[in-house]
One Martini backbone bead per residue (centre of mass of N, CA, C, O) as a GRO file, in nm:
protein
  465
    1MET     BB    1  11.747  12.813   7.258
    2LYS     BB    2  11.992  12.619   7.130
    3ARG     BB    3  12.113  12.297   7.166
    4SER     BB    4  12.342  12.086   7.166
    5PRO     BB    5  12.387  11.759   7.093
    6LEU     BB    6  12.542  11.687   7.356
    7VAL     BB    7  12.333  11.802   7.555
    8LEU     BB    8  12.100  11.636   7.460
    9MET     BB    9  12.226  11.353   7.514
   10VAL     BB   10  12.278  11.393   7.819
   11SER     BB   11  11.985  11.455   7.893
   12CYS     BB   12  11.867  11.189   7.798
   13LEU     BB   13  12.042  11.003   7.974
   14LEU     BB   14  11.951  11.121   8.246
   15SER     BB   15  11.651  11.074   8.207
   16HIS     BB   16  11.669  10.766   8.167
   17ALA     BB   17  11.810  10.699   8.434
   18ALA     BB   18  11.585  10.814   8.618
   19PHE     BB   19  11.352  10.648   8.494
   20ALA     BB   20  11.501  10.352   8.561
   21GLN     BB   21  11.450  10.370   8.841
   22THR     BB   22  11.369  10.237   9.118
   23VAL     BB   23  11.065  10.212   9.312
   24SER     BB   24  10.964  10.272   9.630
   25LEU     BB   25  10.748  10.296   9.886
   26ASP     BB   26  10.889  10.530  10.034
   27GLU     BB   27  10.880  10.725   9.790
   28VAL     BB   28  10.579  10.741   9.764
   29LEU     BB   29  10.518  10.836  10.061
   30LYS     BB   30  10.686  11.092  10.035
   31SER     BB   31  10.515  11.215   9.809
   32VAL     BB   32  10.254  11.225   9.970
   33ASN     BB   33  10.365  11.419  10.196
   34GLU     BB   34  10.459  11.656   9.971
   35GLN     BB   35  10.246  11.624   9.684
   36TYR     BB   36   9.964  11.545   9.779
   37PRO     BB   37   9.686  11.723   9.756
   38PRO     BB   38   9.480  11.605   9.969
   39TYR     BB   39   9.690  11.629  10.203
   40LEU     BB   40   9.746  11.930  10.180
   41MET     BB   41   9.450  12.012  10.229
   42ALA     BB   42   9.430  11.886  10.513
   43LEU     BB   43   9.647  12.079  10.642
   44ILE     BB   44   9.472  12.345  10.614
   45GLU     BB   45   9.290  12.294  10.863
   46ARG     BB   46   9.479  12.430  11.062
   47ASP     BB   47   9.460  12.720  10.945
   48ILE     BB   48   9.159  12.746  10.979
   49ALA     BB   49   9.155  12.702  11.290
   50ALA     BB   50   9.349  12.934  11.356
   51GLY     BB   51   9.169  13.161  11.237
   52ARG     BB   52   8.921  13.106  11.424
   53LEU     BB   53   9.072  13.156  11.689
   54LYS     BB   54   9.144  13.446  11.633
   55GLN     BB   55   8.858  13.540  11.595
   56ALA     BB   56   8.770  13.473  11.892
   57GLN     BB   57   8.987  13.660  12.028
   58GLY     BB   58   8.856  13.930  11.929
   59ALA     BB   59   8.656  13.962  12.173
   60PHE     BB   60   8.938  14.056  12.351
   61ASP     BB   61   8.984  14.314  12.243
   62ILE     BB   62   9.089  14.623  12.243
   63ASN     BB   63   8.909  14.929  12.271
   64PHE     BB   64   8.855  15.235  12.082
   65LEU     BB   65   8.697  15.551  12.173
   66ALA     BB   66   8.575  15.832  11.981
   67LYS     BB   67   8.412  16.146  12.070
   68GLY     BB   68   8.195  16.418  11.960
   69SER     BB   69   8.060  16.759  12.044
   70PHE     BB   70   7.830  17.026  11.919
   71ASN     BB   71   7.680  17.370  11.923
   72PRO     BB   72   7.606  17.580  11.659
   73THR     BB   73   7.321  17.626  11.801
   74GLY     BB   74   7.184  17.811  12.056
   75TYR     BB   75   7.217  17.856  12.388
   76TYR     BB   76   7.434  17.643  12.369
   77ASP     BB   77   7.817  17.630  12.307
   78GLY     BB   78   7.928  17.353  12.356
   79GLU     BB   79   8.207  17.120  12.396
   80ALA     BB   80   8.304  16.761  12.328
   81ALA     BB   81   8.532  16.502  12.442
   82ASP     BB   82   8.591  16.135  12.399
   83PHE     BB   83   8.804  15.879  12.558
   84VAL     BB   84   8.815  15.510  12.519
   85PHE     BB   85   8.913  15.218  12.696
   86ASP     BB   86   8.827  14.868  12.620
   87GLN     BB   87   8.817  14.556  12.826
   88ALA     BB   88   8.781  14.234  12.813
   89LEU     BB   89   8.717  13.966  13.028
   90PRO     BB   90   8.813  13.619  13.107
   91PHE     BB   91   8.613  13.694  13.351
   92TRP     BB   92   8.292  13.737  13.469
   93GLY     BB   93   8.193  13.877  13.193
   94GLY     BB   94   8.359  14.142  13.171
   95ASN     BB   95   8.480  14.485  13.214
   96VAL     BB   96   8.718  14.744  13.137
   97PHE     BB   97   8.782  15.104  13.186
   98ALA     BB   98   8.934  15.398  13.024
   99GLY     BB   99   8.930  15.771  13.044
  100TYR     BB  100   8.884  16.083  12.852
  101ARG     BB  101   8.732  16.412  12.919
  102VAL     BB  102   8.625  16.718  12.748
  103SER     BB  103   8.514  17.061  12.797
  104SER     BB  104   8.350  17.354  12.652
  105GLY     BB  105   8.182  17.605  12.746
  106SER     BB  106   7.828  17.581  12.736
  107LEU     BB  107   7.644  17.366  12.962
  108ALA     BB  108   7.424  17.179  13.087
  109ASP     BB  109   7.361  17.043  13.397
  110TYR     BB  110   7.258  16.754  13.263
  111ASP     BB  111   7.525  16.722  13.126
  112LYS     BB  112   7.762  16.456  13.128
  113SER     BB  113   8.001  16.611  12.956
  114ARG     BB  114   8.092  16.768  13.182
  115THR     BB  115   8.383  16.968  13.262
  116GLN     BB  116   8.652  17.079  13.341
  117ALA     BB  117   8.901  17.242  13.191
  118ASP     BB  118   9.101  16.967  13.223
  119GLY     BB  119   8.900  16.749  13.277
  120GLU     BB  120   8.854  16.378  13.280
  121LEU     BB  121   8.912  16.095  13.479
  122ARG     BB  122   8.839  15.743  13.413
  123MET     BB  123   8.718  15.434  13.578
  124GLY     BB  124   8.611  15.081  13.528
  125MET     BB  125   8.357  14.817  13.597
  126ARG     BB  126   8.212  14.492  13.490
  127LEU     BB  127   8.003  14.237  13.653
  128ASN     BB  128   7.907  13.894  13.665
  129LEU     BB  129   7.740  13.707  13.924
  130LEU     BB  130   7.583  13.495  13.745
  131ARG     BB  131   7.527  13.543  13.464
  132ASP     BB  132   7.830  13.505  13.291
  133SER     BB  133   8.058  13.424  13.500
  134ASN     BB  134   8.174  13.130  13.394
  135ILE     BB  135   8.001  13.180  13.122
  136ASP     BB  136   8.002  13.284  12.776
  137ALA     BB  137   7.985  13.341  12.444
  138ARG     BB  138   8.283  13.423  12.412
  139ARG     BB  139   8.421  13.191  12.571
  140ALA     BB  140   8.284  12.961  12.415
  141ALA     BB  141   8.402  13.029  12.140
  142LEU     BB  142   8.701  13.005  12.225
  143TRP     BB  143   8.699  12.710  12.330
  144LYS     BB  144   8.596  12.583  12.066
  145ALA     BB  145   8.828  12.683  11.886
  146ARG     BB  146   9.043  12.515  12.032
  147LEU     BB  147   8.915  12.246  11.967
  148ASP     BB  148   8.921  12.273  11.659
  149ARG     BB  149   9.230  12.268  11.649
  150GLU     BB  150   9.241  11.974  11.761
  151ILE     BB  151   9.052  11.839  11.546
  152ALA     BB  152   9.239  11.865  11.300
  153ASP     BB  153   9.421  11.624  11.362
  154PRO     BB  154   9.225  11.381  11.330
  155PHE     BB  155   9.158  11.455  11.042
  156ILE     BB  156   9.440  11.426  10.926
  157GLN     BB  157   9.492  11.136  11.023
  158ARG     BB  158   9.260  11.005  10.868
  159GLN     BB  159   9.367  11.088  10.592
  160ARG     BB  160   9.640  10.947  10.616
  161LEU     BB  161   9.546  10.665  10.647
  162ASP     BB  162   9.391  10.641  10.380
  163ILE     BB  163   9.619  10.732  10.185
  164VAL     BB  164   9.838  10.528  10.261
  165ARG     BB  165   9.676  10.278  10.215
  166THR     BB  166   9.611  10.336   9.913
  167ALA     BB  167   9.906  10.371   9.817
  168THR     BB  168  10.003  10.089   9.899
  169ARG     BB  169   9.806   9.928   9.731
  170SER     BB  170   9.885  10.063   9.459
  171TYR     BB  171  10.180   9.967   9.461
  172PHE     BB  172  10.125   9.653   9.476
  173ASN     BB  173   9.958   9.643   9.223
  174TRP     BB  174  10.182   9.741   9.033
  175LEU     BB  175  10.378   9.511   9.104
  176ALA     BB  176  10.190   9.279   9.024
  177MET     BB  177  10.148   9.363   8.729
  178GLY     BB  178  10.448   9.350   8.656
  179SER     BB  179  10.485   9.048   8.722
  180ARG     BB  180  10.269   8.939   8.526
  181LEU     BB  181  10.403   9.051   8.277
  182GLU     BB  182  10.666   8.892   8.305
  183VAL     BB  183  10.543   8.609   8.289
  184THR     BB  184  10.408   8.639   8.007
  185ARG     BB  185  10.665   8.713   7.853
  186ASN     BB  186  10.822   8.455   7.909
  187LEU     BB  187  10.618   8.257   7.776
  188ARG     BB  188  10.627   8.386   7.500
  189GLN     BB  189  10.928   8.333   7.451
  190VAL     BB  190  10.908   8.027   7.451
  191ALA     BB  191  10.710   8.010   7.210
  192ALA     BB  192  10.890   8.156   7.004
  193GLU     BB  193  11.136   7.966   7.011
  194ARG     BB  194  10.979   7.707   6.937
  195ASP     BB  195  10.871   7.805   6.661
  196VAL     BB  196  11.143   7.807   6.519
  197PHE     BB  197  11.198   7.500   6.541
  198ILE     BB  198  10.937   7.400   6.407
  199GLU     BB  199  10.986   7.529   6.137
  200LYS     BB  200  11.238   7.365   6.068
  201PHE     BB  201  11.103   7.080   6.094
  202VAL     BB  202  10.891   7.127   5.873
  203LYS     BB  203  11.090   7.190   5.637
  204SER     BB  204  11.238   6.896   5.688
  205GLY     BB  205  10.986   6.685   5.759
  206GLN     BB  206  10.960   6.605   6.080
  207LEU     BB  207  10.698   6.781   6.069
  208ALA     BB  208  10.392   6.875   6.065
  209PRO     BB  209  10.220   7.160   5.975
  210ILE     BB  210  10.005   7.150   6.214
  211VAL     BB  211  10.213   7.212   6.436
  212GLN     BB  212  10.265   7.507   6.354
  213VAL     BB  213   9.978   7.603   6.388
  214ASP     BB  214   9.967   7.545   6.687
  215SER     BB  215  10.211   7.726   6.762
  216GLN     BB  216  10.085   7.994   6.656
  217ARG     BB  217   9.838   7.990   6.835
  218LEU     BB  218   9.990   8.002   7.105
  219LEU     BB  219  10.142   8.269   7.045
  220LEU     BB  220   9.887   8.441   7.025
  221SER     BB  221   9.766   8.386   7.305
  222ARG     BB  222  10.024   8.504   7.451
  223GLU     BB  223  10.003   8.783   7.324
  224LEU     BB  224   9.734   8.852   7.447
  225ALA     BB  225   9.826   8.824   7.743
  226VAL     BB  226  10.029   9.054   7.726
  227ILE     BB  227   9.835   9.279   7.650
  228GLN     BB  228   9.661   9.253   7.907
  229ALA     BB  229   9.895   9.296   8.107
  230GLN     BB  230   9.977   9.574   7.998
  231ARG     BB  231   9.716   9.715   8.068
  232ARG     BB  232   9.719   9.665   8.372
  233PHE     BB  233   9.983   9.809   8.420
  234GLU     BB  234   9.907  10.088   8.310
  235ALA     BB  235   9.672  10.131   8.510
  236ALA     BB  236   9.848  10.112   8.765
  237SER     BB  237  10.036  10.347   8.695
  238ILE     BB  238   9.825  10.567   8.682
  239GLU     BB  239   9.723  10.534   8.969
  240LEU     BB  240  10.007  10.583   9.108
  241SER     BB  241  10.049  10.880   8.995
  242LEU     BB  242   9.871  11.021   9.214
  243PHE     BB  243  10.109  10.971   9.438
  244TYR     BB  244  10.344  11.006   9.222
  245ARG     BB  245  10.553  11.299   9.234
  246ASN     BB  246  10.677  11.585   9.166
  247LEU     BB  247  10.772  11.904   9.263
  248LYS     BB  248  10.508  12.009   9.087
  249GLU     BB  249  10.273  11.789   9.137
  250GLU     BB  250  10.321  11.584   8.911
  251PRO     BB  251  10.254  11.312   8.755
  252ILE     BB  252  10.412  10.978   8.752
  253VAL     BB  253  10.461  10.742   8.500
  254LEU     BB  254  10.549  10.430   8.526
  255SER     BB  255  10.765  10.172   8.439
  256ARG     BB  256  10.936   9.879   8.411
  257GLY     BB  257  11.212  10.014   8.502
  258ASN     BB  258  11.082  10.078   8.805
  259LEU     BB  259  11.093   9.798   8.890
  260PRO     BB  260  11.144   9.583   9.106
  261LYS     BB  261  11.257   9.257   9.141
  262GLY     BB  262  11.051   9.244   9.389
  263PHE     BB  263  10.926   9.162   9.659
  264PRO     BB  264  10.935   9.194   9.964
  265SER     BB  265  10.982   9.072  10.245
  266ILE     BB  266  10.839   8.796  10.427
  267HIS     BB  267  10.638   8.784  10.727
  268GLN     BB  268  10.524   8.648  10.993
  269PRO     BB  269  10.274   8.694  11.186
  270SER     BB  270  10.244   8.816  11.515
  271GLN     BB  271  10.060   8.705  11.776
  272GLU     BB  272  10.187   8.870  12.016
  273GLN     BB  273  10.107   9.163  11.878
  274PHE     BB  274   9.801   9.181  11.853
  275GLU     BB  275   9.694   9.280  12.133
  276PRO     BB  276   9.868   9.538  12.162
  277ASN     BB  277   9.770   9.666  11.896
  278ARG     BB  278   9.470   9.671  11.963
  279ILE     BB  279   9.487   9.853  12.219
  280ALA     BB  280   9.643  10.092  12.081
  281ALA     BB  281   9.420  10.172  11.870
  282PHE     BB  282   9.228  10.321  12.076
  283ARG     BB  283   9.447  10.555  12.099
  284LEU     BB  284   9.523  10.618  11.784
  285ARG     BB  285   9.263  10.657  11.677
  286PRO     BB  286   9.101  10.943  11.558
  287GLU     BB  287   8.795  10.900  11.606
  288LEU     BB  288   8.790  10.903  11.919
  289ARG     BB  289   8.914  11.181  11.957
  290ARG     BB  290   8.705  11.339  11.802
  291ILE     BB  291   8.460  11.263  11.973
  292ASN     BB  292   8.573  11.380  12.240
  293LEU     BB  293   8.598  11.676  12.137
  294VAL     BB  294   8.303  11.715  12.053
  295ALA     BB  295   8.195  11.661  12.338
  296GLN     BB  296   8.331  11.910  12.460
  297LYS     BB  297   8.174  12.113  12.299
  298PHE     BB  298   7.896  12.031  12.404
  299GLY     BB  299   7.972  12.089  12.698
  300ILE     BB  300   7.982  12.395  12.654
  301ASP     BB  301   7.686  12.421  12.560
  302GLU     BB  302   7.567  12.318  12.828
  303LYS     BB  303   7.681  12.541  13.010
  304LEU     BB  304   7.548  12.775  12.854
  305ALA     BB  305   7.256  12.686  12.894
  306LYS     BB  306   7.262  12.693  13.206
  307ASN     BB  307   7.342  12.986  13.225
  308ASN     BB  308   7.073  13.095  13.074
  309LEU     BB  309   6.891  13.023  13.337
  310LEU     BB  310   6.996  13.260  13.467
  311PRO     BB  311   7.022  13.549  13.620
  312ASN     BB  312   7.092  13.883  13.613
  313LEU     BB  313   7.391  14.008  13.795
  314ASP     BB  314   7.513  14.329  13.792
  315LEU     BB  315   7.829  14.502  13.837
  316SER     BB  316   7.905  14.846  13.891
  317ALA     BB  317   8.215  15.046  13.863
  318SER     BB  318   8.338  15.388  13.937
  319VAL     BB  319   8.585  15.648  13.869
  320SER     BB  320   8.658  16.010  13.911
  321GLU     BB  321   8.873  16.285  13.793
  322ASN     BB  322   8.897  16.620  13.836
  323LEU     BB  323   9.035  16.879  13.632
  324GLY     BB  324   9.020  17.140  13.803
  325ASP     BB  325   8.817  17.461  13.918
  326ARG     BB  326   8.664  17.495  13.638
  327PRO     BB  327   8.318  17.609  13.610
  328TYR     BB  328   8.217  17.368  13.811
  329LYS     BB  329   8.115  17.311  14.129
  330ASP     BB  330   7.993  17.000  14.098
  331ARG     BB  331   8.305  16.910  13.975
  332GLU     BB  332   8.534  16.928  14.198
  333LYS     BB  333   8.478  16.643  14.284
  334ASN     BB  334   8.521  16.334  14.321
  335GLU     BB  335   8.390  16.027  14.171
  336SER     BB  336   8.153  15.760  14.253
  337PHE     BB  337   8.033  15.422  14.146
  338LEU     BB  338   7.750  15.199  14.234
  339GLY     BB  339   7.594  14.906  14.076
  340PHE     BB  340   7.279  14.730  14.012
  341GLU     BB  341   7.151  14.445  13.809
  342LEU     BB  342   6.830  14.291  13.749
  343LYS     BB  343   6.760  13.992  13.536
  344PHE     BB  344   6.453  13.792  13.470
  345PRO     BB  345   6.369  13.531  13.296
  346LEU     BB  346   6.069  13.349  13.275
  347SER     BB  347   6.070  13.122  13.054
  348ARG     BB  348   6.345  13.009  12.902
  349ASN     BB  349   6.321  12.851  12.619
  350GLU     BB  350   6.594  12.875  12.481
  351ALA     BB  351   6.763  12.729  12.701
  352LYS     BB  352   6.596  12.468  12.719
  353GLY     BB  353   6.623  12.384  12.420
  354ARG     BB  354   6.931  12.373  12.413
  355LEU     BB  355   6.968  12.162  12.639
  356GLU     BB  356   6.816  11.933  12.495
  357ALA     BB  357   6.993  11.919  12.240
  358VAL     BB  358   7.265  11.869  12.381
  359THR     BB  359   7.187  11.607  12.526
  360ALA     BB  360   7.129  11.448  12.263
  361GLU     BB  361   7.413  11.478  12.140
  362LEU     BB  362   7.566  11.328  12.366
  363GLU     BB  363   7.417  11.059  12.328
  364ARG     BB  364   7.507  11.017  12.032
  365LEU     BB  365   7.811  11.015  12.089
  366ASP     BB  366   7.813  10.764  12.268
  367ALA     BB  367   7.713  10.577  12.046
  368ASP     BB  368   7.941  10.641  11.846
  369ALA     BB  369   8.179  10.549  12.021
  370LYS     BB  370   8.089  10.253  12.049
  371PHE     BB  371   8.081  10.188  11.742
  372ALA     BB  372   8.376  10.267  11.681
  373ARG     BB  373   8.503  10.040  11.851
  374ASP     BB  374   8.366   9.810  11.699
  375ARG     BB  375   8.483   9.879  11.423
  376ILE     BB  376   8.780   9.870  11.493
  377ASP     BB  377   8.780   9.577  11.592
  378ALA     BB  378   8.681   9.455  11.320
  379GLU     BB  379   8.917   9.557  11.141
  380ILE     BB  380   9.142   9.417  11.289
  381LYS     BB  381   9.042   9.123  11.266
  382ASP     BB  382   9.010   9.114  10.956
  383SER     BB  383   9.302   9.195  10.879
  384TRP     BB  384   9.435   8.968  11.031
  385SER     BB  385   9.307   8.734  10.879
  386ALA     BB  386   9.407   8.818  10.599
  387LEU     BB  387   9.712   8.802  10.668
  388GLN     BB  388   9.725   8.506  10.747
  389ARG     BB  389   9.607   8.380  10.487
  390ALA     BB  390   9.813   8.503  10.293
  391HIS     BB  391  10.061   8.369  10.409
  392GLU     BB  392   9.969   8.078  10.357
  393GLN     BB  393   9.943   8.098  10.044
  394ILE     BB  394  10.239   8.141   9.970
  395ALA     BB  395  10.345   7.854  10.030
  396LEU     BB  396  10.149   7.708   9.835
  397THR     BB  397  10.220   7.860   9.572
  398ARG     BB  398  10.519   7.781   9.572
  399ARG     BB  399  10.467   7.473   9.556
  400ASN     BB  400  10.301   7.486   9.297
  401VAL     BB  401  10.530   7.583   9.117
  402GLU     BB  402  10.728   7.351   9.161
  403LEU     BB  403  10.543   7.125   9.054
  404SER     BB  404  10.484   7.246   8.775
  405GLU     BB  405  10.785   7.251   8.684
  406GLN     BB  406  10.834   6.949   8.700
  407LEU     BB  407  10.619   6.868   8.490
  408GLU     BB  408  10.732   7.033   8.260
  409LYS     BB  409  11.015   6.896   8.242
  410ALA     BB  410  10.908   6.614   8.200
  411GLU     BB  411  10.756   6.683   7.932
  412GLU     BB  412  11.007   6.770   7.774
  413LEU     BB  413  11.148   6.492   7.783
  414ARG     BB  414  10.922   6.337   7.641
  415LEU     BB  415  10.931   6.502   7.381
  416GLU     BB  416  11.227   6.433   7.305
  417LYS     BB  417  11.141   6.110   7.303
  418GLY     BB  418  10.835   6.090   7.181
  419ALA     BB  419  10.606   6.036   7.435
  420THR     BB  420  10.476   6.308   7.329
  421ASP     BB  421  10.316   6.624   7.291
  422LEU     BB  422  10.254   6.956   7.257
  423LEU     BB  423   9.992   6.975   7.416
  424ALA     BB  424  10.093   6.872   7.690
  425LEU     BB  425  10.305   7.099   7.726
  426GLN     BB  426  10.106   7.334   7.719
  427ILE     BB  427   9.958   7.252   7.976
  428ARG     BB  428  10.198   7.273   8.161
  429GLU     BB  429  10.262   7.574   8.102
  430GLN     BB  430   9.987   7.680   8.197
  431ALA     BB  431  10.024   7.580   8.486
  432VAL     BB  432  10.266   7.757   8.548
  433LEU     BB  433  10.134   8.026   8.495
  434ASP     BB  434   9.908   8.002   8.707
  435ALA     BB  435  10.100   7.960   8.950
  436ARG     BB  436  10.254   8.233   8.927
  437LEU     BB  437  10.009   8.414   8.944
  438LEU     BB  438   9.920   8.316   9.222
  439GLU     BB  439  10.172   8.408   9.367
  440VAL     BB  440  10.148   8.706   9.305
  441ASP     BB  441   9.866   8.744   9.438
  442ALA     BB  442   9.949   8.652   9.723
  443LYS     BB  443  10.157   8.874   9.772
  444ALA     BB  444   9.965   9.112   9.726
  445ASP     BB  445   9.761   9.031   9.949
  446TYR     BB  446   9.960   9.059  10.182
  447PHE     BB  447  10.027   9.367  10.149
  448ARG     BB  448   9.738   9.464  10.159
  449ALA     BB  449   9.672   9.345  10.438
  450LYS     BB  450   9.898   9.499  10.583
  451ALA     BB  451   9.786   9.782  10.525
  452ASP     BB  452   9.518   9.736  10.672
  453TYR     BB  453   9.634   9.664  10.951
  454GLU     BB  454   9.800   9.926  10.998
  455ALA     BB  455   9.554  10.111  10.977
  456ALA     BB  456   9.377   9.983  11.199
  457ASN     BB  457   9.621  10.039  11.415
  458ALA     BB  458   9.770  10.313  11.348
  459ARG     BB  459  10.088  10.272  11.276
  460ILE     BB  460  10.140  10.505  11.079
  461LEU     BB  461  10.139  10.732  11.310
  462ASP     BB  462  10.432  10.617  11.424
  463THR     BB  463  10.539  10.727  11.154
  464THR     BB  464  10.772  10.872  10.923
  465LEU     BB  465  10.767  10.993  10.593
   0.00000   0.00000   0.00000
């Protein structure tokens, strides 16, 4: 279906207006939270853990058993049907059952499926008194599955820290490249405007032609600088597009029109907040929580291994009620049963080997936790140092720009009075360019260091994207 020219024009204007809007860091991080595929994939870890937990809970599902038998040929022509509900218990490693069975026809006296005409109701239980009493494989799998569900959160938080930190650094790199491009474009514009005046003076004979050659050389060199800056900006935009996406999760490559007017406001790092943030980091950082939860899982394995060193002492009990008074005289009374079973493995190598392996794993986790704390402490101190030094550089680079601009203006006045030449002015302009680029880099370093510091302290986890 063709659209009218008016609709097309309005659509283009709206598209251009949306495209030209400035993009803030908050918008980028909001996109990361809602559309960034690696982060969405990390969130799926919760669903996987929930599915595994439900799978482990299946070991305690109630079971229904139905079976039947009949003798089509032979001396006995009896038939029997049996229905049983069985439920595993979350304690003592046992189970309870209840059922109904009924038989008809002629069955042998030794056949345990014999019942009176109206059948038999029965119920019972089995308990483990030693081995598998406090823990067994089913309960261990369930408890570890619950811990796996908790471990999913530190995993997601670690992914979020890395992703937000990388996205923040990418955003300020894009902002820095845009600022560098603007600086080089402005300097090129100065050279272009001067070249127009020089060309007029050369044509009027007030300047030698070689001056215009030098002016054109300068203009070309600054054009090359703009092209290089443009390439760096485009590369930064493409990198940022991995984090900034539309509702269809498609990357959006931003243009110069999306650049803010400048960097956000800069604040001096607070020395008073350093130590509280450092202490809080050991509580907030997901690595330590993950190690603690993994250690709890191995603790369950340790209990299970010690459990397997014990002998089996099982207690079974059941009662049955016979319904009806025929055809078997020996089945007229209700019956009860109580039994014990003792099983003692002699070598127990499997349990001993598992216990040794689990003990070694716990020792390794202790060492891992200690090194993780050292690494976190080092990251905090290093990022804090980088943030402080970056803040100090900003003031110096700002002063450097001011002094360079003063020298440039002074050189322009000297040139107007004929006390200097174009080369000297070009040198001053180049010094201004270098000073402004250094200022841009210092600001970018500050915000990158700030992103590293906030990630090291896990302060990102205290905020909502």
